[in-house]
TIMI-2910 file (N, C-alpha, C, CB; in pm, 1 decimal, decimal comma, always signed):
<rs>
+----------+----------+----------+----------+----------+----------+----------+----------+----------+----------+----------+----------+------+
!      n_x !      n_y !      n_z !     ca_x !     ca_y !     ca_z !      c_x !      c_y !      c_z !     cb_x !     cb_y !     cb_z ! resn !
+----------+----------+----------+----------+----------+----------+----------+----------+----------+----------+----------+----------+------+
!    +90,7 !    -41,9 !    +20,2 !    -22,9 !     -8,5 !    +51,8 !    +70,7 !   +159,0 !     -6,6 !    -95,9 !    -58,7 !   +230,5 !  Met !
!    +93,4 !   +248,4 !   -107,7 !   +184,4 !   +314,7 !   -101,0 !    +12,5 !   +502,0 !    -65,2 !   +322,5 !   +276,7 !   -282,2 !  Ser !
!   +194,4 !   +514,9 !    +34,5 !    +71,9 !   +695,1 !    +54,6 !    +53,3 !   +728,3 !    -92,9 !   +171,2 !   +887,0 !   +149,8 !  Leu !
!    -55,4 !   +834,0 !    -65,0 !   -137,0 !   +914,4 !   -217,9 !    -84,2 !  +1012,0 !    -96,9 !   -355,6 !   +896,9 !   -299,0 !  Val !
!    +10,6 !  +1138,0 !   -107,4 !    +62,0 !  +1280,2 !   -120,5 !    +21,2 !  +1358,5 !   -194,1 !   +168,2 !  +1293,6 !   -145,5 !  Leu !
!   -125,8 !  +1456,4 !   -160,4 !   -139,1 !  +1558,9 !   -246,7 !   -154,7 !  +1700,8 !   -247,2 !   -209,4 !  +1532,5 !   -293,8 !  Glu !
!   -198,2 !  +1809,9 !   -283,7 !   -179,5 !  +1913,1 !   -258,4 !   -336,2 !  +1923,0 !   -186,0 !   -126,2 !  +1997,4 !   -378,5 !  Arg !
!   -326,2 !  +1977,3 !    -29,0 !   -494,4 !  +2007,5 !    -46,1 !   -478,4 !  +2147,9 !    -10,5 !   -618,9 !  +1915,4 !    +65,5 !  Glu !
!   -598,5 !  +2252,8 !    -11,5 !   -617,0 !  +2427,5 !    -31,6 !   -617,1 !  +2392,9 !   +149,8 !   -808,0 !  +2525,9 !   -144,9 !  Ala !
!   -578,6 !  +2525,2 !   +195,2 !   -597,1 !  +2551,7 !   +269,2 !   -790,3 !  +2526,8 !   +345,6 !   -525,7 !  +2655,3 !   +237,5 !  Pro !
!   -842,5 !  +2506,7 !   +445,6 !   -911,1 !  +2562,7 !   +469,6 !  -1057,9 !  +2721,5 !   +531,4 !   -868,6 !  +2504,6 !   +465,3 !  Pro !
!   -965,4 !  +2830,6 !   +421,5 !  -1041,0 !  +2938,6 !   +448,0 !  -1156,4 !  +2972,9 !   +345,8 !   -951,9 !  +3044,1 !   +460,8 !  Leu !
!  -1255,8 !  +3044,9 !   +367,5 !  -1278,7 !  +3111,7 !   +193,3 !  -1329,3 !  +3237,5 !   +303,3 !  -1435,0 !  +3015,7 !    +31,9 !  His !
!  -1280,8 !  +3301,8 !   +176,2 !  -1369,7 !  +3447,1 !   +234,0 !  -1507,7 !  +3455,6 !   +183,7 !  -1300,1 !  +3597,7 !   +181,6 !  Glu !
!  -1547,2 !  +3561,1 !   +354,0 !  -1688,9 !  +3603,7 !   +255,8 !  -1774,2 !  +3760,9 !   +199,4 !  -1799,1 !  +3540,5 !   +339,1 !  Asp !
!  -1852,2 !  +3713,6 !   +153,7 !  -1895,1 !  +3843,6 !   +126,1 !  -1873,1 !  +4008,1 !   +173,8 !  -1993,9 !  +3820,1 !   +142,4 !  Glu !
!  -1825,2 !  +4013,1 !   +290,5 !  -1757,2 !  +4164,9 !   +333,6 !  -1599,5 !  +4146,0 !   +311,9 !  -1789,4 !  +4213,0 !   +516,8 !  Thr !
!  -1528,8 !  +4039,5 !   +299,2 !  -1358,8 !  +4027,5 !   +270,3 !  -1295,1 !  +3944,8 !   +368,3 !  -1275,9 !  +4173,3 !   +278,2 !  Gly !
!  -1419,7 !  +3928,8 !   +467,7 !  -1327,4 !  +3841,4 !   +582,3 !  -1295,8 !  +3701,1 !   +542,8 !  -1405,8 !  +3825,3 !   +728,0 !  Ala !
!  -1201,7 !  +3717,0 !   +625,2 !  -1174,1 !  +3542,9 !   +635,1 !  -1213,3 !  +3391,0 !   +719,1 !  -1060,6 !  +3541,8 !   +659,4 !  Val !
!  -1325,2 !  +3392,0 !   +662,4 !  -1308,6 !  +3297,2 !   +771,9 !  -1295,4 !  +3105,8 !   +753,5 !  -1438,6 !  +3336,6 !   +855,3 !  Arg !
!  -1265,0 !  +3058,1 !   +842,0 !  -1178,5 !  +2869,4 !   +871,4 !  -1334,7 !  +2760,8 !   +854,7 !  -1081,9 !  +2839,2 !  +1123,6 !  Val !
!  -1321,8 !  +2699,4 !   +733,4 !  -1394,1 !  +2585,7 !   +714,2 !  -1463,5 !  +2657,0 !   +669,4 !  -1435,2 !  +2493,6 !   +803,5 !  Gly !
!  -1616,2 !  +2553,0 !   +782,8 !  -1732,5 !  +2545,1 !   +717,1 !  -1740,9 !  +2617,3 !   +839,2 !  -1816,2 !  +2415,6 !   +663,2 !  Asn !
!  -1694,2 !  +2723,5 !   +861,8 !  -1744,5 !  +2797,2 !  +1008,0 !  -1760,6 !  +2953,2 !   +998,5 !  -1627,3 !  +2771,1 !  +1135,1 !  Ser !
!  -1818,2 !  +2986,1 !  +1032,4 !  -1828,5 !  +3192,6 !  +1057,2 !  -1781,3 !  +3223,5 !  +1135,9 !  -1950,2 !  +3281,7 !  +1087,5 !  Arg !
!  -1596,7 !  +3196,3 !  +1228,8 !  -1504,5 !  +3183,0 !  +1302,5 !  -1430,8 !  +3207,4 !  +1168,3 !  -1491,8 !  +3058,4 !  +1398,0 !  Val !
!  -1372,2 !  +3408,1 !  +1258,2 !  -1292,9 !  +3442,5 !  +1142,6 !  -1163,0 !  +3380,1 !  +1211,4 !  -1289,9 !  +3615,2 !  +1094,6 !  Leu !
!  -1055,9 !  +3433,2 !  +1072,3 !   -929,4 !  +3423,8 !  +1097,5 !   -837,1 !  +3441,8 !  +1170,9 !   -900,7 !  +3449,2 !  +1053,8 !  Leu !
!   -877,5 !  +3570,2 !  +1242,2 !   -840,2 !  +3631,0 !  +1293,0 !   -834,7 !  +3566,6 !  +1406,7 !   -881,4 !  +3723,4 !  +1276,2 !  Glu !
!   -949,8 !  +3571,2 !  +1460,6 !  -1009,6 !  +3469,6 !  +1585,1 !   -906,2 !  +3339,5 !  +1630,9 !  -1166,8 !  +3391,2 !  +1524,4 !  Ile !
!   -864,1 !  +3255,8 !  +1514,2 !   -746,6 !  +3161,1 !  +1595,4 !   -721,6 !  +3165,8 !  +1487,4 !   -750,7 !  +3019,0 !  +1683,0 !  Val !
!   -614,6 !  +3354,3 !  +1432,8 !   -482,2 !  +3330,4 !  +1490,2 !   -436,4 !  +3394,7 !  +1565,4 !   -399,7 !  +3324,8 !  +1426,2 !  Ile !
!   -488,9 !  +3468,9 !  +1620,1 !   -509,6 !  +3510,5 !  +1803,9 !   -462,9 !  +3393,2 !  +1975,5 !   -713,8 !  +3526,9 !  +1812,7 !  Arg !
!   -606,6 !  +3331,3 !  +1897,4 !   -577,3 !  +3237,2 !  +1994,6 !   -491,0 !  +3130,5 !  +2041,4 !   -642,1 !  +3200,4 !  +1995,5 !  Ala !
!   -446,2 !  +3078,2 !  +1878,4 !   -266,4 !  +3026,2 !  +1846,2 !   -145,5 !  +3184,0 !  +1967,6 !   -222,5 !  +3061,3 !  +1560,4 !  Phe !
!   -129,4 !  +3306,6 !  +1874,5 !    -81,3 !  +3298,9 !  +1925,2 !   -102,4 !  +3365,8 !  +2071,1 !    -16,4 !  +3305,4 !  +1857,3 !  Gln !
!   -153,8 !  +3337,7 !  +2128,2 !   -211,1 !  +3370,1 !  +2268,5 !   -168,7 !  +3246,8 !  +2390,4 !   -390,4 !  +3379,7 !  +2249,2 !  Asp !
!    -99,8 !  +3130,8 !  +2313,1 !    -55,4 !  +2975,5 !  +2326,5 !   -131,0 !  +2876,7 !  +2359,7 !    +32,9 !  +2955,1 !  +2410,1 !  Gly !
!   -271,9 !  +2959,1 !  +2282,4 !   -308,1 !  +2793,2 !  +2297,5 !   -412,8 !  +2726,8 !  +2126,5 !   -443,2 !  +2780,2 !  +2485,6 !  Ala !
!   -385,3 !  +2580,1 !  +2230,3 !   -342,7 !  +2461,6 !  +2156,3 !   -523,5 !  +2473,1 !  +2070,4 !   -285,0 !  +2288,6 !  +2282,7 !  Ser !
!   -443,3 !  +2377,6 !  +1892,3 !   -565,6 !  +2399,5 !  +1797,5 !   -698,0 !  +2327,7 !  +1960,9 !   -544,6 !  +2261,1 !  +1587,3 !  Pro !
!   -643,6 !  +2219,4 !  +1999,5 !   -767,6 !  +2102,0 !  +2069,5 !   -862,0 !  +2220,4 !  +2178,8 !   -663,9 !  +1930,8 !  +2200,4 !  Glu !
!   -756,6 !  +2357,0 !  +2249,1 !   -854,5 !  +2431,3 !  +2277,4 !   -883,7 !  +2546,2 !  +2220,4 !   -850,6 !  +2448,7 !  +2377,2 !  Ser !
!   -890,6 !  +2602,9 !  +2155,9 !   -984,2 !  +2578,4 !  +1979,1 !  -1121,1 !  +2575,7 !  +1951,8 !   -964,4 !  +2439,8 !  +1911,4 !  Ile !
!  -1055,6 !  +2399,2 !  +1944,8 !  -1226,6 !  +2343,5 !  +1888,1 !  -1319,7 !  +2340,6 !  +2053,8 !  -1218,5 !  +2117,6 !  +1793,6 !  Val !
!  -1300,9 !  +2347,5 !  +2153,9 !  -1333,4 !  +2418,9 !  +2222,3 !  -1423,0 !  +2502,3 !  +2228,4 !  -1272,8 !  +2448,9 !  +2236,5 !  Asn !
!  -1340,7 !  +2597,2 !  +2249,5 !  -1415,8 !  +2749,6 !  +2195,2 !  -1528,9 !  +2766,5 !  +2119,2 !  -1335,1 !  +2824,5 !  +2112,4 !  Arg !
!  -1531,0 !  +2736,8 !  +1993,2 !  -1558,3 !  +2737,1 !  +1844,5 !  -1595,5 !  +2638,5 !  +1816,9 !  -1468,1 !  +2762,8 !  +1759,2 !  Tyr !
!  -1777,5 !  +2520,7 !  +1853,7 !  -1723,1 !  +2427,9 !  +1829,7 !  -1756,3 !  +2425,4 !  +1710,8 !  -1738,2 !  +2334,3 !  +1899,0 !  Asp !
!  -1795,7 !  +2496,8 !  +1642,3 !  -1778,8 !  +2498,9 !  +1457,5 !  -1720,3 !  +2462,3 !  +1418,8 !  -1761,0 !  +2579,1 !  +1377,8 !  Thr !
!  -1594,6 !  +2507,5 !  +1462,9 !  -1482,1 !  +2444,8 !  +1401,4 !  -1412,5 !  +2298,1 !  +1402,3 !  -1402,9 !  +2514,1 !  +1436,8 !  Leu !
!  -1371,9 !  +2228,4 !  +1276,8 !  -1293,2 !  +2105,0 !  +1332,8 !  -1184,7 !  +2121,6 !  +1335,5 !  -1299,8 !  +1991,7 !  +1277,5 !  Ser !
!  -1143,3 !  +2040,8 !  +1393,4 !  -1008,9 !  +1973,9 !  +1461,7 !   -879,4 !  +1990,1 !  +1324,6 !  -1049,5 !  +1768,4 !  +1511,4 !  Leu !
!   -911,0 !  +1863,6 !  +1249,5 !   -839,2 !  +1949,0 !  +1152,9 !   -760,5 !  +2006,1 !  +1067,0 !   -830,3 !  +1975,0 !  +1159,7 !  Ser !
!   -910,8 !  +2119,1 !  +1047,8 !   -934,4 !  +2279,4 !   +993,8 !   -853,2 !  +2402,2 !  +1011,2 !  -1046,7 !  +2327,4 !  +1046,5 !  Asp !
!   -889,8 !  +2368,9 !  +1185,8 !   -801,6 !  +2442,3 !  +1312,4 !   -635,5 !  +2370,6 !  +1215,7 !   -853,0 !  +2350,5 !  +1544,6 !  Val !
!   -564,3 !  +2272,2 !  +1265,5 !   -452,4 !  +2271,4 !  +1225,9 !   -370,0 !  +2322,3 !  +1091,3 !   -445,6 !  +2174,7 !  +1242,7 !  Tyr !
!   -502,8 !  +2218,7 !  +1037,9 !   -465,7 !  +2378,1 !   +865,7 !   -373,5 !  +2483,9 !   +887,9 !   -621,2 !  +2508,9 !   +818,9 !  Asn !
!   -517,2 !  +2559,9 !   +883,0 !   -508,7 !  +2702,5 !   +920,8 !   -436,5 !  +2756,3 !  +1022,6 !   -615,6 !  +2743,6 !   +944,6 !  Thr !
!   -337,3 !  +2665,2 !  +1053,5 !   -234,6 !  +2758,5 !  +1172,7 !    -98,8 !  +2703,3 !  +1074,2 !   -234,6 !  +2687,9 !  +1400,6 !  Ile !
!    -80,2 !  +2498,6 !  +1024,3 !    +11,5 !  +2512,3 !   +875,1 !     -9,9 !  +2592,8 !   +817,1 !     +9,7 !  +2427,0 !   +777,0 !  Gly !
!   -136,2 !  +2689,3 !   +793,9 !   -100,4 !  +2808,2 !   +682,8 !    -89,2 !  +2932,4 !   +731,1 !   -200,1 !  +2825,9 !   +575,2 !  Tyr !
!    -75,6 !  +2968,3 !   +778,6 !    -64,6 !  +3015,8 !   +895,3 !   +101,2 !  +3088,9 !   +907,5 !   -101,6 !  +2891,3 !   +996,3 !  Tyr !
!   +192,8 !  +2964,1 !   +961,3 !   +263,0 !  +2934,5 !   +995,0 !   +383,4 !  +2955,2 !   +857,6 !   +218,1 !  +2826,6 !  +1059,1 !  Leu !
!   +375,1 !  +2938,5 !   +796,7 !   +350,0 !  +2913,9 !   +593,8 !   +413,8 !  +3008,1 !   +517,1 !   +178,9 !  +2935,6 !   +524,5 !  Arg !
!   +250,8 !  +3126,6 !   +515,6 !   +238,5 !  +3205,2 !   +518,5 !   +208,8 !  +3366,5 !   +617,1 !   +205,1 !  +3156,1 !   +464,9 !  His !
!   +329,9 !  +3345,2 !   +651,6 !   +278,3 !  +3388,8 !   +798,2 !   +328,2 !  +3612,9 !   +771,2 !   +420,5 !  +3257,9 !   +976,0 !  Met !
!   +378,3 !  +3595,6 !   +712,0 !   +382,2 !  +3788,5 !   +650,6 !   +249,1 !  +3809,2 !   +561,8 !   +548,6 !  +3837,2 !   +513,6 !  Asp !
!   +169,4 !  +3730,6 !   +439,2 !    +62,0 !  +3769,9 !   +438,9 !    -26,2 !  +3721,2 !   +508,8 !    +32,6 !  +3774,7 !   +350,3 !  Ala !
!    -72,9 !  +3664,6 !   +601,2 !   -133,9 !  +3679,4 !   +759,3 !   -149,9 !  +3807,6 !   +814,2 !    -46,5 !  +3613,7 !   +863,6 !  Ile !
!     -1,2 !  +3822,2 !   +851,4 !     -8,0 !  +3915,2 !  +1000,0 !    -24,7 !  +4098,3 !   +883,8 !   +218,7 !  +3888,2 !  +1145,3 !  Glu !
!     +3,9 !  +4110,1 !   +760,2 !    -42,6 !  +4241,6 !   +713,1 !   -189,1 !  +4190,1 !   +669,6 !    +57,7 !  +4315,9 !   +583,6 !  Ala !
!   -255,5 !  +4121,3 !   +628,1 !   -421,8 !  +4057,2 !   +652,2 !   -473,2 !  +4150,8 !   +777,0 !   -428,7 !  +3856,4 !   +708,5 !  Tyr !
!   -380,3 !  +4005,3 !   +908,1 !   -439,8 !  +4008,3 !  +1054,0 !   -404,9 !  +4260,0 !  +1039,7 !   -278,1 !  +3849,2 !  +1232,3 !  Leu !
!   -357,7 !  +4260,6 !  +1032,4 !   -286,1 !  +4410,0 !  +1046,3 !   -444,8 !  +4506,3 !   +966,3 !    -82,2 !  +4422,4 !   +919,2 !  Asn !
!   -470,7 !  +4415,1 !   +850,3 !   -620,6 !  +4493,0 !   +786,9 !   -777,0 !  +4577,3 !   +877,8 !   -693,5 !  +4354,5 !   +704,4 !  Arg !
!   -737,9 !  +4377,9 !   +896,0 !   -825,8 !  +4429,1 !   +982,2 !   -838,1 !  +4442,8 !  +1104,0 !   -898,5 !  +4394,6 !   +968,7 !  Arg !
!   -719,1 !  +4492,1 !  +1193,1 !   -752,6 !  +4532,8 !  +1318,2 !   -772,7 !  +4674,6 !  +1270,1 !   -646,0 !  +4503,1 !  +1438,1 !  Ala !
!   -704,2 !  +4781,6 !  +1131,9 !   -726,4 !  +4888,4 !  +1146,8 !   -829,7 !  +4967,0 !  +1073,6 !   -630,8 !  +4925,0 !  +1140,7 !  Lys !
!   -846,1 !  +4878,1 !   +982,1 !  -1081,6 !  +4845,5 !  +1002,2 !  -1195,0 !  +4820,4 !  +1124,3 !  -1133,7 !  +4686,2 !   +934,8 !  Leu !
!  -1120,1 !  +4739,8 !  +1243,4 !  -1186,8 !  +4748,8 !  +1333,7 !  -1149,9 !  +4913,9 !  +1449,1 !  -1163,7 !  +4600,4 !  +1388,8 !  Ala !
!   -996,8 !  +4968,6 !  +1370,4 !  -1040,2 !  +5063,3 !  +1435,5 !  -1117,1 !  +5115,7 !  +1432,2 !  -1001,6 !  +5118,8 !  +1445,1 !  Glu !
!  -1180,0 !  +5150,8 !  +1250,7 !  -1180,2 !  +5296,5 !  +1206,7 !  -1283,0 !  +5259,2 !  +1236,7 !  -1140,6 !  +5373,1 !  +1078,1 !  Ser !
!  -1391,5 !  +5128,6 !  +1191,2 !  -1522,1 !  +5095,2 !  +1325,1 !  -1599,6 !  +5122,7 !  +1445,9 !  -1509,4 !  +5029,9 !  +1371,8 !  Val !
!  -1485,3 !  +5131,1 !  +1441,4 !  -1520,2 !  +5177,7 !  +1618,4 !  -1532,5 !  +5325,0 !  +1678,1 !  -1397,6 !  +5125,0 !  +1713,4 !  Gln !
!  -1432,1 !  +5396,0 !  +1590,3 !  -1389,0 !  +5551,5 !  +1569,7 !  -1535,8 !  +5629,8 !  +1514,4 !  -1244,5 !  +5565,9 !  +1435,2 !  Gln !
!  -1587,2 !  +5495,4 !  +1414,6 !  -1721,9 !  +5631,0 !  +1333,8 !  -1837,8 !  +5589,8 !  +1473,6 !  -1826,9 !  +5566,1 !  +1088,3 !  Arg !
!  -1849,1 !  +5452,6 !  +1534,7 !  -1961,0 !  +5513,1 !  +1638,6 !  -1917,3 !  +5554,4 !  +1771,0 !  -2070,0 !  +5412,4 !  +1668,3 !  Leu !
!  -1825,4 !  +5586,0 !  +1781,0 !  -1783,6 !  +5676,2 !  +1898,0 !  -1869,7 !  +5760,8 !  +1908,0 !  -1660,8 !  +5742,8 !  +1893,2 !  Ser !
!  -1814,3 !  +5845,1 !  +1701,1 !  -1854,1 !  +5967,7 !  +1662,5 !  -1976,2 !  +5984,2 !  +1658,6 !  -1811,6 !  +6001,9 !  +1559,4 !  Ala !
!  -2029,1 !  +5877,2 !  +1651,7 !  -2194,2 !  +5885,6 !  +1677,0 !  -2231,6 !  +5903,4 !  +1717,0 !  -2267,1 !  +5847,9 !  +1684,9 !  Thr !
!  -2178,3 !  +5800,9 !  +1816,5 !  -2272,5 !  +5786,7 !  +1976,3 !  -2269,2 !  +5862,9 !  +2060,2 !  -2249,8 !  +5688,3 !  +2063,2 !  Gln !
!  -2414,1 !  +5892,5 !  +2181,4 !  -2384,1 !  +5948,4 !  +2304,4 !  -2299,4 !  +5935,0 !  +2378,6 !  -2446,7 !  +5939,6 !  +2364,1 !  Pro !
!  -2166,3 !  +6016,8 !  +2446,1 !  -2123,1 !  +5914,0 !  +2608,6 !  -2201,1 !  +5798,6 !  +2619,7 !  -2159,0 !  +5994,8 !  +2770,8 !  Asp !
!  -2199,1 !  +5678,4 !  +2702,9 !  -2272,6 !  +5629,0 !  +2739,6 !  -2219,9 !  +5660,4 !  +2919,2 !  -2284,6 !  +5495,8 !  +2661,5 !  Leu !
!  -2082,4 !  +5674,3 !  +2948,1 !  -2027,5 !  +5689,8 !  +3037,8 !  -2214,8 !  +5842,8 !  +3116,6 !  -1822,2 !  +5739,0 !  +2980,3 !  Ser !
!  -2270,6 !  +5890,1 !  +3022,7 !  -2308,8 !  +6003,0 !  +3086,5 !  -2433,2 !  +5974,8 !  +3169,9 !  -2328,6 !  +6110,1 !  +2989,4 !  Leu !
!  -2508,9 !  +5918,9 !  +2999,4 !  -2577,7 !  +5830,4 !  +2988,9 !  -2582,3 !  +5704,4 !  +3173,4 !  -2511,4 !  +5774,1 !  +2835,1 !  Ile !
!  -2485,9 !  +5645,3 !  +3215,3 !  -2522,1 !  +5557,6 !  +3298,8 !  -2484,3 !  +5616,2 !  +3421,6 !  -2471,8 !  +5431,7 !  +3272,9 !  Arg !
!  -2390,5 !  +5680,6 !  +3501,8 !  -2422,2 !  +5782,9 !  +3547,3 !  -2519,1 !  +5888,1 !  +3586,0 !  -2382,8 !  +5802,7 !  +3514,0 !  Ser !
!  -2543,5 !  +5930,2 !  +3530,3 !  -2827,1 !  +5945,0 !  +3561,3 !  -2871,4 !  +5808,8 !  +3585,2 !  -2990,8 !  +5995,4 !  +3337,0 !  Arg !
!  -2854,1 !  +5698,6 !  +3519,9 !  -2916,3 !  +5601,5 !  +3618,7 !  -2890,3 !  +5576,8 !  +3687,7 !  -2940,8 !  +5519,7 !  +3613,8 !  Leu !
!  -2781,1 !  +5612,6 !  +3739,9 !  -2709,5 !  +5502,4 !  +3845,0 !  -2780,4 !  +5608,2 !  +3933,2 !  -2509,2 !  +5462,9 !  +3858,3 !  Leu !
!  -2736,5 !  +5758,8 !  +3936,8 !  -2753,8 !  +5897,2 !  +4043,8 !  -2952,0 !  +5864,2 !  +4068,1 !  -2696,5 !  +6114,8 !  +3928,2 !  Ser !
!  -3052,3 !  +5858,5 !  +3981,8 !  -3115,3 !  +5821,0 !  +4025,6 !  -3228,0 !  +5722,5 !  +4026,5 !  -3115,0 !  +5881,3 !  +4038,6 !  Gln !
!  -3135,7 !  +5621,3 !  +4023,7 !  -3145,7 !  +5459,1 !  +4181,1 !  -3095,3 !  +5512,8 !  +4291,5 !  -3025,1 !  +5285,4 !  +4166,4 !  Gln !
!  -3109,3 !  +5569,8 !  +4351,6 !  -2963,2 !  +5633,8 !  +4439,7 !  -3127,7 !  +5681,4 !  +4540,6 !  -2804,5 !  +5814,7 !  +4333,2 !  Asn !
!  -3197,3 !  +5755,5 !  +4378,7 !  -3295,1 !  +5896,6 !  +4502,1 !  -3367,4 !  +5824,0 !  +4563,9 !  -3414,7 !  +6032,8 !  +4437,8 !  Leu !
+----------+----------+----------+----------+----------+----------+----------+----------+----------+----------+----------+----------+------+
</rs>
């Protein structure tokens, strides 16, 4: 019996918003990679996100390790996008700390 070696595409797909998701799940690539960078094992990542398969997490981490520069560039773009969204939300929403303090002062009356 001989071993058949074949190339596999990474278990990643881009959704309609441009976000990269892992396997057949809605889990973002950045969540898996940041968890791995923080020391989480593939098994613990799967335990946190039960829609992921263990093989998809291992393959994603392997892909990250082989293409670290490209993945880090993607992660940096996503972080900048998240920051700009946060800034836009903060600019359009009232200061919630003022509302919170008013509500708390009303409770104390």
